[in-house]
N, C-alpha and C positions, 0 to 999 in steps of 0.2 A: 483211117490213115493208111494211105497206100505203101507198099514196100517195106513195112516194118514187122518184124517178128520179135516177140519177147519169150525167152526161155528162162526156166528157173533151175538152179542147181538145187540139190536136196536139202540145203541148209534152212531155207525159209520159203516154202510153197506158199504159205498163206499171204506173205507180203507181196509175192509176184501176182497172186490172184487179185489182191486188192488194187495194185497198179493197173492191171489189165482191165479190171472193171471200170476204173477211172478213165481209161483211155479208150474204153469201148472195143478192146481187143480180147482174143482168146489166147491164153497161154500156149506157146508151141509145144508140140509133142516131143518129149525127150524121155528116154529110158536109161536110168543108171543102176547099175548092179555091181556087185563084187564078185570076183572069182574065189575059188577056194583058198587061194593063197592071199586073199584080201586086196588084190589089185583092183583098181577102179576101171569100170567099163562104161563108156557113155555111147548111146546110139541117138542121133538126131532123127526123129521120126517123120520129117517132112522137108520138102526143098527149100533151100535158103538161097538158091541161085539169084544173084542180083539184088538181094534184099539188105536193108539195114537191120542188123540183128542186135539185140540187147540181151545180155545174159546176166541175170541177177544171182548174186551169191554172196553170202555174209561169212565173216570170219568166226562166227560163234560156234560153240560146241567142238566138233571134231575138226580143229583148225587145219592140220595137214591134210586130211581127207578132202575137205571142203576146197582147199586150195587146189590140189591135184585135180579134183572134178572140174573145177573152173578152167584150168589150164587145157584139159582135154576137150572141154566143150568149146573153148575158143578155137583151138586148133581144128576140130571137126568141122566147125562153121567155115572156117577160112579155107580149108582144102575142098569144101563143098561149093565153093565159088560165092560165099556172101560178099556183098559189096563193101560193106563196113561191119565191123564187129566192136561193140562197146561193152566194156565189163561195167556192170553196176555193182558196187561193193561198198555198201552203207558202212561196214566196219573194215578198214583196210587190214589185210593180213600183215602181221609182224610190225604194226605201226610203232610199237614201243621200242623196237630195235632200230632206231633211226639215226644213230651216231656212234662213232667209235669212242667208247668210254674207257677202254684200256687197250694196251698193245695187243695185237693179234686177235682183236675181237672183230667180228663181222659186222657190216651194216645190213642187216637182214632185210630191212624195208626196201633198200635199193636193189638187193637181189630179187625180191618178189616183183619189183617194178620191171626189172630186166626179164624175168621169166614171162611175165604178162606180154611183154613186147615180142619176145621171141615166139611165143605161142600164137601171136597174130592179132592181138587186141591193137585196134586203131585209137580207141579212146578209152579213158577210165572216168567213171563218175563215182565219186566217193564223198564223204562228209566227216566232219568232226575228227580230222587228223590229229594225231597225238602232238605233232610239231610241224612247223611250216616247211622245214627242209624236205619232207616227204614230197611236197608240191614241186620242189625243184627237180627231184628225181624224175617224177612223172612227166613234168614239162620238157625236160631235156630229152627223154626218150622219144616224145612225139614231135619234136621239132628237128630231129635229124634228117 
């Protein structure tokens, strides 16, 4: 498969390896680390110029850390001239916070969709969304 790179966030390295094995690809080189103040640092270890990049990250475990790591990875690939960046998110971040259930309550799933778009994601692949309105948030972002 030419011009495709698959990177894994730290949330599920095994799933990324299985997907790459199925596709006959080698997972892309990425180094993630935490600074002393617990800020996330991501280094993409190979060229992504002109490539279709897929970044797999799940919302399990340390949800906020995983989300921030994904956003940084997307942005790193985008500013390194990736042709297209697709976030593969089997379990969407904040999917249960998909509607305004009381006054002054945020719609966090929409906020996450907006953050993914601002970070540079061209597409999102996800499954088993908590509610169909999350699809509307994602569809709106990518048809503007």
